BAVEXKOL-345578 format. One record per residue: residue in three letters; x, z, y of N, C-alpha, C in turn. Coordinates in steps of 0.2 Angstrom, whole numbers, padded with zeros to 4 digits, always signed. Layout:
// BAVEXKOL-345578
ALAXZYXZYXZY
...
// end
This chain:
// BAVEXKOL-345578
MET+0323+0672+0539+0323+0673+0532+0316+0669+0529
LEU+0317+0668+0523+0311+0663+0520+0305+0667+0520
LEU+0305+0674+0519+0298+0677+0519+0296+0679+0525
ASP+0300+0678+0530+0298+0680+0538+0291+0675+0540
ASP+0287+0679+0543+0281+0675+0546+0277+0671+0540
LYS+0278+0673+0534+0274+0670+0529+0268+0675+0527
THR+0263+0671+0524+0259+0675+0520+0259+0675+0513
ILE+0260+0681+0509+0261+0682+0502+0255+0685+0499
LEU+0253+0683+0494+0247+0685+0490+0250+0688+0483
ILE+0248+0694+0481+0249+0697+0475+0244+0697+0470
THR+0243+0695+0465+0237+0696+0460+0239+0702+0456
GLY+0235+0706+0454+0236+0712+0451+0240+0716+0456
GLY+0239+0716+0462+0243+0720+0467+0243+0727+0468
THR+0238+0730+0465+0238+0738+0465+0242+0741+0460
GLY+0245+0737+0455+0249+0740+0449+0255+0742+0452
SER+0259+0745+0448+0266+0748+0449+0270+0742+0452
PHE+0271+0736+0449+0275+0731+0453+0272+0729+0460
GLY+0266+0728+0460+0263+0727+0466+0264+0731+0472
LYS+0264+0737+0471+0266+0742+0476+0273+0742+0478
CYS+0277+0741+0473+0284+0741+0474+0286+0735+0478
PHE+0283+0729+0476+0284+0723+0480+0283+0723+0487
THR+0276+0726+0487+0274+0727+0494+0278+0730+0499
LYS+0280+0736+0496+0284+0741+0500+0291+0737+0502
TYR+0294+0734+0497+0300+0731+0497+0300+0725+0503
VAL+0295+0721+0502+0295+0715+0507+0293+0717+0514
LEU+0289+0722+0515+0286+0725+0521+0293+0729+0525
THR+0297+0731+0521+0303+0735+0523+0309+0730+0525
HIS+0310+0725+0520+0316+0721+0522+0315+0715+0526
TYR+0308+0712+0526+0306+0707+0529+0301+0708+0534
HIS+0298+0702+0538+0294+0702+0543+0288+0697+0540
PRO+0285+0698+0535+0280+0693+0534+0274+0694+0539
LYS+0270+0688+0538+0264+0688+0543+0259+0692+0539
LYS+0258+0692+0533+0253+0696+0530+0255+0697+0523
VAL+0253+0702+0520+0254+0703+0512+0246+0704+0510
ILE+0244+0700+0505+0237+0701+0503+0237+0703+0495
ILE+0233+0710+0494+0233+0712+0488+0226+0710+0485
TYR+0227+0706+0479+0222+0702+0476+0221+0706+0469
SER+0215+0710+0468+0213+0714+0462+0206+0715+0461
ARG+0205+0718+0456+0197+0719+0454+0194+0726+0454
ASP+0200+0731+0456+0197+0738+0456+0198+0741+0462
GLU+0191+0742+0465+0190+0744+0472+0194+0751+0474
TYR+0194+0756+0468+0196+0762+0470+0204+0762+0470
LYS+0207+0757+0466+0215+0757+0466+0217+0754+0473
GLN+0212+0749+0476+0213+0747+0483+0213+0752+0488
PHE+0208+0756+0488+0206+0762+0492+0212+0767+0492
VAL+0215+0768+0486+0221+0772+0486+0227+0769+0489
MET+0229+0762+0488+0233+0759+0490+0233+0758+0498
GLN+0227+0757+0500+0226+0757+0508+0229+0763+0511
ASN+0227+0769+0508+0229+0776+0511+0237+0776+0510
GLU+0240+0775+0505+0247+0775+0503+0251+0770+0508
PHE+0248+0765+0511+0252+0760+0515+0248+0760+0522
ARG+0246+0765+0524+0242+0765+0530+0246+0763+0537
LYS+0252+0764+0536+0256+0763+0542+0259+0755+0543
TYR+0257+0751+0537+0257+0744+0537+0251+0740+0537
ALA+0246+0744+0539+0239+0741+0539+0238+0735+0543
ASP+0242+0734+0548+0242+0728+0553+0244+0721+0549
ARG+0248+0722+0544+0250+0716+0540+0248+0716+0532
LEU+0243+0721+0531+0241+0722+0524+0234+0720+0523
ARG+0232+0716+0519+0225+0715+0517+0223+0716+0510
PHE+0217+0717+0509+0215+0718+0502+0208+0714+0501
PHE+0209+0711+0495+0204+0706+0493+0202+0707+0486
ILE+0196+0709+0485+0193+0711+0478+0191+0704+0475
GLY+0194+0703+0469+0193+0697+0465+0196+0698+0458
ASP+0194+0693+0454+0197+0693+0447+0200+0686+0446
VAL+0206+0686+0442+0209+0679+0441+0205+0674+0437
ARG+0200+0677+0434+0195+0673+0430+0191+0669+0435
ASP+0190+0671+0441+0185+0669+0446+0189+0663+0449
LYS+0188+0657+0447+0192+0652+0451+0189+0651+0458
GLU+0183+0651+0460+0181+0651+0467+0183+0657+0471
ARG+0184+0662+0469+0186+0668+0473+0193+0667+0474
LEU+0197+0664+0469+0204+0662+0470+0205+0657+0476
TYR+0201+0652+0476+0201+0647+0481+0201+0650+0488
ARG+0195+0654+0488+0194+0658+0495+0200+0662+0497
ALA+0203+0666+0492+0209+0670+0494+0214+0666+0496
PHE+0216+0661+0493+0222+0657+0493+0222+0653+0500
TYR+0218+0651+0503+0218+0647+0510+0223+0651+0515
GLY+0228+0647+0517+0232+0651+0522+0238+0654+0518
VAL+0238+0655+0512+0244+0658+0508+0249+0654+0508
ASP+0255+0656+0509+0261+0652+0508+0264+0653+0500
TYR+0265+0659+0498+0267+0662+0491+0264+0666+0488
VAL+0263+0664+0481+0259+0668+0477+0263+0671+0472
ILE+0263+0678+0470+0266+0682+0465+0260+0683+0460
HIS+0261+0681+0454+0255+0682+0449+0257+0687+0444
ALA+0255+0693+0445+0256+0699+0442+0250+0701+0437
ALA+0245+0698+0439+0239+0701+0435+0239+0699+0428
ALA+0238+0704+0423+0237+0702+0416+0235+0708+0412
LEU+0231+0706+0406+0230+0712+0401+0236+0712+0397
LYS+0239+0719+0397+0246+0719+0395+0246+0724+0389
GLN+0241+0728+0387+0242+0734+0382+0241+0729+0376
VAL+0246+0730+0371+0246+0726+0365+0240+0728+0360
PRO+0239+0734+0360+0233+0735+0356+0226+0733+0358
ALA+0225+0734+0364+0219+0731+0369+0218+0724+0368
CYS+0224+0721+0368+0223+0713+0367+0222+0711+0360
GLU+0224+0715+0355+0223+0714+0349+0215+0715+0346
TYR+0213+0719+0349+0206+0721+0348+0200+0717+0353
ASN+0203+0714+0358+0199+0711+0363+0202+0704+0364
PRO+0203+0700+0359+0207+0693+0360+0204+0689+0365
ASN+0197+0689+0365+0194+0684+0370+0195+0686+0377
GLU+0196+0693+0378+0197+0695+0385+0204+0694+0387
ALA+0208+0695+0383+0215+0693+0384+0217+0685+0386
ILE+0213+0681+0382+0214+0674+0384+0211+0672+0390
LYS+0205+0675+0392+0201+0674+0398+0206+0676+0404
THR+0210+0682+0403+0213+0684+0410+0220+0680+0409
ASN+0223+0681+0403+0231+0678+0404+0231+0671+0403
VAL+0227+0668+0400+0227+0660+0399+0223+0656+0405
HIS+0216+0658+0404+0212+0655+0409+0213+0657+0416
GLY+0216+0663+0416+0217+0666+0424+0223+0662+0426
ALA+0228+0660+0422+0234+0657+0424+0232+0650+0426
MET+0228+0646+0422+0226+0639+0423+0221+0640+0431
ASN+0218+0645+0432+0214+0646+0438+0219+0646+0444
ILE+0224+0650+0443+0229+0652+0449+0233+0645+0450
ILE+0235+0641+0445+0238+0634+0446+0234+0630+0450
GLU+0227+0629+0448+0223+0624+0451+0222+0626+0459
ALA+0221+0633+0460+0219+0635+0466+0226+0634+0471
ALA+0231+0635+0468+0237+0635+0472+0239+0627+0474
LEU+0237+0622+0470+0239+0615+0470+0234+0613+0475
ASP+0228+0616+0476+0223+0613+0480+0222+0616+0487
THR+0226+0621+0488+0225+0626+0495+0230+0625+0499
GLY+0236+0622+0498+0243+0622+0502+0247+0627+0501
VAL+0247+0631+0495+0252+0636+0493+0259+0633+0492
LYS+0264+0636+0494+0271+0633+0493+0275+0635+0487
LYS+0274+0641+0486+0278+0644+0479+0273+0648+0476
VAL+0274+0648+0469+0271+0652+0464+0276+0655+0460
VAL+0277+0661+0459+0281+0665+0455+0276+0669+0450
ALA+0277+0668+0444+0273+0671+0438+0277+0676+0434
LEU+0275+0682+0434+0278+0687+0429+0277+0686+0422
SER+0283+0686+0418+0282+0685+0412+0284+0691+0408
THR+0286+0691+0401+0288+0697+0398+0292+0695+0392
ASP+0296+0700+0390+0300+0698+0383+0295+0697+0377
LYS+0289+0699+0378+0285+0698+0373+0283+0692+0371
ALA+0284+0687+0377+0282+0680+0376+0287+0676+0372
VAL+0292+0679+0371+0298+0676+0368+0297+0677+0360
ASN+0297+0672+0356+0295+0673+0349+0289+0678+0348
PRO+0283+0677+0351+0278+0682+0350+0276+0684+0343
VAL+0275+0690+0342+0272+0693+0336+0266+0697+0338
ASN+0263+0696+0344+0256+0700+0345+0253+0695+0350
LEU+0245+0696+0351+0242+0692+0355+0244+0692+0362
TYR+0247+0697+0365+0248+0698+0370+0254+0694+0372
GLY+0259+0693+0368+0265+0689+0369+0263+0682+0368
GLY+0258+0680+0363+0255+0674+0363+0252+0671+0369
THR+0249+0675+0372+0245+0672+0378+0250+0672+0385
LYS+0255+0676+0384+0259+0675+0390+0264+0670+0389
LEU+0265+0668+0382+0269+0661+0381+0265+0655+0383
VAL+0259+0655+0381+0255+0650+0384+0255+0649+0392
SER+0254+0656+0395+0254+0656+0402+0261+0653+0405
ASP+0266+0655+0402+0273+0653+0404+0273+0645+0404
LYS+0270+0642+0399+0271+0635+0397+0267+0631+0403
LEU+0261+0635+0404+0256+0632+0409+0259+0631+0416
PHE+0263+0637+0418+0266+0637+0425+0272+0632+0425
VAL+0276+0632+0421+0282+0626+0420+0278+0619+0421
ALA+0274+0618+0417+0270+0612+0417+0267+0610+0424
ALA+0265+0615+0427+0261+0614+0433+0265+0610+0438
ASN+0272+0610+0438+0276+0606+0442+0274+0599+0442
ALA+0272+0596+0436+0271+0589+0436+0265+0587+0439
TYR+0260+0593+0441+0254+0590+0444+0256+0591+0452
ALA+0261+0593+0455+0262+0593+0462+0262+0587+0465
GLY+0264+0582+0463+0265+0575+0466+0269+0576+0471
THR+0266+0573+0478+0270+0574+0483+0269+0581+0488
LYS+0265+0585+0485+0265+0591+0488+0270+0596+0488
ASP+0271+0600+0494+0277+0604+0494+0276+0611+0490
ILE+0276+0611+0484+0274+0617+0480+0278+0617+0474
ASN+0280+0623+0472+0284+0623+0464+0281+0630+0461
PHE+0282+0630+0455+0280+0636+0451+0287+0638+0447
SER+0288+0644+0446+0294+0647+0443+0291+0653+0439
ILE+0295+0656+0436+0294+0662+0431+0300+0667+0431
VAL+0297+0673+0431+0302+0678+0431+0301+0682+0424
ARG+0306+0684+0420+0305+0687+0414+0309+0693+0414
TYR+0306+0699+0412+0309+0705+0410+0305+0709+0406
GLY+0307+0714+0402+0303+0719+0398+0300+0724+0401
ASN+0299+0729+0397+0296+0736+0400+0300+0738+0406
VAL+0297+0740+0411+0300+0743+0416+0301+0751+0415
ALA+0307+0754+0417+0309+0760+0415+0303+0764+0418
GLY+0300+0769+0414+0295+0774+0416+0288+0771+0417
SER+0287+0765+0416+0280+0762+0417+0275+0765+0412
ARG+0269+0764+0414+0264+0768+0410+0263+0764+0403
GLY+0263+0769+0398+0262+0768+0392+0269+0765+0388
SER+0275+0767+0392+0281+0766+0389+0285+0772+0387
VAL+0290+0772+0384+0293+0777+0380+0296+0783+0384
ILE+0298+0782+0390+0299+0787+0395+0294+0793+0396
PRO+0288+0790+0399+0283+0795+0400+0280+0798+0393
PHE+0280+0795+0388+0279+0797+0381+0283+0803+0380
PHE+0290+0802+0380+0294+0807+0378+0293+0813+0383
ARG+0293+0812+0390+0292+0818+0394+0286+0822+0393
ASN+0280+0818+0391+0274+0823+0389+0276+0827+0384
LEU+0279+0824+0378+0280+0829+0373+0285+0835+0375
ILE+0290+0833+0379+0295+0839+0381+0291+0844+0385
GLU+0286+0841+0390+0283+0846+0394+0278+0851+0389
LYS+0277+0848+0384+0272+0852+0379+0277+0857+0374
GLY+0283+0857+0375+0288+0861+0372+0289+0858+0365
GLU+0288+0852+0364+0291+0849+0357+0298+0849+0357
LYS+0302+0850+0351+0308+0850+0350+0311+0844+0346
GLU+0305+0840+0343+0307+0835+0340+0303+0828+0342
LEU+0307+0823+0343+0305+0817+0346+0304+0811+0341
PRO+0298+0808+0341+0297+0802+0336+0300+0796+0339
VAL+0304+0792+0334+0306+0786+0336+0304+0781+0330
THR+0302+0776+0332+0299+0771+0327+0304+0768+0323
ASP+0309+0767+0326+0315+0764+0321+0321+0767+0324
LEU+0326+0769+0321+0332+0772+0323+0337+0767+0326
ARG+0336+0760+0323+0340+0755+0326+0338+0751+0332
MET+0332+0754+0335+0328+0751+0340+0332+0751+0347
THR+0333+0746+0351+0335+0745+0357+0331+0742+0363
ARG+0332+0744+0368+0328+0741+0374+0333+0739+0379
PHE+0331+0734+0384+0334+0734+0391+0332+0739+0396
TRP+0336+0740+0401+0334+0745+0406+0333+0741+0413
ILE+0328+0741+0416+0327+0738+0422+0321+0742+0426
SER+0323+0744+0432+0320+0747+0437+0314+0742+0441
LEU+0309+0745+0443+0304+0742+0447+0308+0738+0452
GLU+0313+0741+0456+0315+0738+0462+0320+0732+0459
GLU+0323+0732+0454+0327+0727+0451+0322+0721+0449
GLY+0316+0723+0446+0311+0717+0445+0309+0715+0451
VAL+0308+0718+0456+0306+0715+0463+0311+0710+0465
GLU+0317+0712+0465+0323+0708+0468+0323+0702+0465
LEU+0322+0702+0457+0322+0696+0454+0317+0691+0456
VAL+0311+0693+0458+0306+0689+0459+0307+0687+0466
ILE+0310+0691+0471+0313+0688+0478+0318+0683+0477
LYS+0322+0683+0472+0327+0678+0470+0323+0672+0469
ALA+0319+0672+0464+0314+0666+0462+0311+0663+0468
LEU+0309+0667+0473+0305+0665+0478+0310+0660+0483
LEU+0316+0663+0484+0321+0660+0488+0324+0654+0485
GLU+0325+0655+0478+0329+0649+0475+0326+0644+0471
ALA+0320+0645+0469+0317+0641+0464+0315+0634+0466
THR+0316+0628+0462+0315+0622+0464+0308+0619+0459
GLY+0307+0623+0454+0301+0622+0449+0303+0621+0443
GLY+0300+0626+0438+0301+0626+0432+0306+0631+0429
GLU+0309+0634+0433+0315+0639+0431+0311+0645+0427
THR+0314+0648+0423+0313+0655+0420+0319+0659+0423
PHE+0319+0664+0428+0324+0668+0429+0324+0675+0425
ILE+0330+0676+0423+0331+0682+0418+0337+0687+0422
SER+0336+0693+0423+0342+0698+0425+0346+0699+0420
LYS+0353+0700+0422+0357+0704+0417+0357+0711+0419
ILE+0355+0715+0413+0354+0721+0414+0357+0726+0408
PRO+0358+0732+0408+0361+0735+0402+0355+0736+0397
SER+0358+0738+0391+0354+0739+0385+0355+0747+0383
PHE+0351+0750+0380+0351+0757+0378+0348+0758+0371
LYS+0350+0762+0367+0348+0764+0361+0342+0769+0362
ILE+0336+0769+0359+0331+0774+0359+0333+0780+0357
THR+0337+0781+0352+0340+0788+0350+0344+0790+0356
ASP+0348+0786+0359+0352+0789+0366+0347+0792+0370
LEU+0341+0788+0371+0336+0791+0377+0334+0797+0375
ALA+0332+0798+0368+0330+0804+0366+0335+0809+0367
GLU+0341+0808+0366+0346+0813+0367+0346+0816+0374
ALA+0346+0810+0379+0346+0811+0386+0342+0815+0388
MET+0335+0815+0385+0330+0817+0389+0329+0825+0386
LEU+0331+0827+0380+0331+0832+0376+0336+0834+0372
PRO+0342+0835+0376+0348+0837+0371+0348+0840+0366
GLY+0351+0838+0360+0351+0842+0354+0344+0841+0350
CYS+0339+0837+0352+0333+0837+0349+0334+0833+0342
ARG+0329+0835+0338+0328+0833+0331+0324+0826+0332
ILE+0326+0821+0328+0322+0814+0329+0320+0813+0323
LYS+0314+0810+0322+0310+0809+0317+0308+0802+0317
GLU+0310+0797+0312+0308+0791+0312+0302+0789+0309
VAL+0297+0787+0313+0290+0786+0310+0287+0779+0309
GLY+0292+0775+0309+0290+0768+0307+0288+0763+0312
ILE+0290+0757+0312+0288+0752+0317+0281+0751+0318
ARG+0279+0750+0324+0271+0749+0325+0269+0741+0324
PRO+0263+0739+0323+0262+0733+0323+0263+0730+0330
GLY+0266+0723+0330+0268+0719+0335+0274+0722+0340
GLU+0277+0727+0336+0283+0729+0340+0290+0726+0337
LYS+0294+0726+0341+0300+0723+0339+0306+0727+0339
LEU+0311+0726+0335+0318+0731+0336+0322+0730+0342
HIS+0321+0723+0344+0325+0722+0351+0321+0718+0355
GLU+0322+0719+0362+0318+0715+0366+0323+0708+0367
ILE+0320+0703+0367+0323+0696+0367+0321+0693+0374
MET+0326+0691+0377+0325+0687+0383+0327+0679+0383
VAL+0332+0678+0380+0335+0671+0378+0335+0669+0371
THR+0332+0664+0368+0332+0663+0361+0338+0658+0360
THR+0339+0657+0354+0345+0652+0353+0341+0645+0354
GLU+0335+0645+0353+0332+0637+0355+0333+0636+0363
ASP+0332+0642+0367+0333+0641+0374+0340+0640+0376
SER+0345+0641+0372+0352+0640+0374+0353+0634+0376
MET+0350+0628+0374+0351+0621+0376+0351+0620+0383
THR+0346+0624+0386+0345+0623+0393+0346+0629+0397
THR+0349+0634+0395+0351+0640+0399+0358+0639+0402
TYR+0358+0643+0408+0364+0643+0412+0365+0650+0414
GLU+0371+0652+0414+0373+0659+0415+0376+0660+0422
TYR+0374+0665+0427+0376+0666+0433+0379+0673+0434
GLU+0382+0675+0440+0385+0681+0440+0379+0686+0438
LYS+0374+0686+0440+0369+0692+0439+0363+0691+0435
HIS+0362+0685+0433+0356+0682+0430+0358+0676+0426
PHE+0353+0674+0422+0352+0669+0418+0346+0664+0421
ILE+0347+0658+0420+0341+0653+0421+0339+0649+0415
VAL+0334+0649+0412+0332+0645+0407+0328+0638+0411
TYR+0331+0633+0410+0328+0628+0413+0323+0624+0408
PRO+0318+0620+0410+0313+0618+0404+0316+0612+0401
GLN+0314+0611+0395+0318+0606+0390+0315+0599+0392
ILE+0309+0600+0395+0306+0593+0398+0306+0593+0404
GLU+0308+0588+0408+0308+0587+0415+0301+0585+0418
PHE+0297+0590+0421+0290+0588+0422+0290+0586+0429
SER+0294+0588+0434+0293+0586+0441+0297+0581+0444
GLY+0303+0580+0441+0307+0575+0444+0311+0578+0450
ARG+0310+0584+0452+0313+0587+0457+0317+0594+0455
MET+0316+0596+0449+0321+0601+0446+0328+0599+0447
LYS+0332+0604+0449+0339+0604+0449+0343+0610+0446
ILE+0349+0609+0444+0353+0614+0441+0355+0618+0447
HIS+0354+0625+0447+0357+0628+0453+0365+0629+0452
GLU+0368+0629+0459+0376+0629+0459+0378+0635+0456
GLY+0384+0636+0454+0387+0643+0452+0386+0644+0445
GLY+0382+0640+0441+0380+0643+0434+0385+0639+0429
LYS+0385+0642+0423+0389+0638+0417+0384+0638+0412
LYS+0384+0633+0409+0380+0632+0402+0382+0636+0397
VAL+0377+0640+0394+0379+0645+0388+0380+0639+0383
GLU+0384+0643+0378+0385+0639+0371+0378+0638+0368
ASP+0378+0633+0364+0373+0632+0359+0373+0637+0354
GLY+0366+0640+0353+0366+0645+0348+0367+0653+0352
PHE+0368+0653+0358+0368+0659+0362+0361+0662+0362
SER+0361+0669+0362+0355+0672+0363+0355+0678+0367
TYR+0351+0681+0370+0351+0686+0375+0346+0692+0372
THR+0349+0697+0369+0344+0701+0367+0346+0709+0369
SER+0342+0714+0368+0344+0721+0369+0350+0723+0364
GLY+0349+0719+0358+0353+0721+0353+0361+0718+0353
ASN+0361+0712+0356+0368+0709+0356+0371+0709+0363
ASN+0368+0713+0368+0370+0714+0375+0377+0716+0374
THR+0381+0713+0380+0388+0716+0380+0388+0722+0385
GLU+0383+0724+0388+0383+0730+0393+0378+0735+0390
TRP+0381+0741+0389+0377+0746+0386+0377+0753+0390
MET+0372+0756+0390+0372+0763+0393+0373+0769+0389
THR+0377+0773+0391+0379+0779+0387+0373+0785+0389
VAL+0374+0790+0385+0369+0795+0385+0369+0798+0392
GLU+0375+0799+0395+0376+0801+0402+0373+0796+0407
ASP+0374+0790+0406+0372+0785+0410+0364+0785+0411
ILE+0361+0785+0404+0354+0785+0404+0351+0792+0408
ARG+0354+0797+0407+0353+0804+0410+0352+0803+0419
GLU+0358+0800+0421+0358+0798+0428+0353+0794+0430
ARG+0351+0788+0426+0345+0784+0428+0339+0787+0428
LEU+0338+0791+0424+0332+0794+0423+0330+0799+0430
LYS+0335+0800+0434+0333+0804+0440+0330+0799+0445
GLU+0330+0792+0444+0328+0788+0448+0321+0786+0446
VAL+0319+0788+0439+0311+0787+0437+0307+0792+0439
GLN+0302+0790+0443+0297+0794+0445+0292+0796+0439
LYS+0289+0801+0440+0283+0803+0435+0277+0799+0438
ASP+0274+0797+0433+0268+0793+0434+0262+0797+0437
// end
């Protein structure tokens, strides 16, 4: 298998994605080594204890994506890089724009330069729905990051390296998302749940589904693709009903930087988007590398097509949501 006997480095590897990805890879493949690159020594200590049985194949590297020299040191001998590190909290990015730019934009530039110079073979960068038609600074920085990773393929030259992107929205149950927020209110005995807008919809993706999409990109990317999973949508009001049957719902108004629906493929993207059985691929509108190719088995979407949680063809019922909630662990 492609990941067997390979060294894989994950930036921001102590987060929820990093932990799930590490467990998945160590369970399903036989990598030579998995390196966790992050800046929080305590989170690394906790993760080391959680993954003690994999100690022979797991390494921990303290560093920041802002520190290019440290990235160069960490990347030597690495085959694949998964870039998951980012400042992600929308309000924090709004109040600290310089810091968001340093991590999300300058950090992406550092990842690209270090990967190009140290023999890395593949880089997969995690994106977000907020990078699509961004309405907040976090989304803006991730849009720039996405563009940087796509264009990085132009600098590969004759080197055996490619850069690709995986895009999805909030993972079900992730910190700061609506499921733990509702759970906290319910545990406090609340009978009414606040919803910012009664029309609001979201996609449902689990951590493992996000990991599987990254694995697909690692296995199949030729350079410049953005991979997007086909996943079901749900109404936030249905989520409230699933979590607290018969609850009262209070509409409190949409928050700054929030969207009614998650957008994964825009009408502008449709010109270079292909649909596959379980995913979409948005190919770059500019051919940077000369090596990009359209993957087999895909069908070009119609011009004007868009893929949002509001116009999706697959929807979850209240009962579907209730069943999937059983899989969502408490943080």
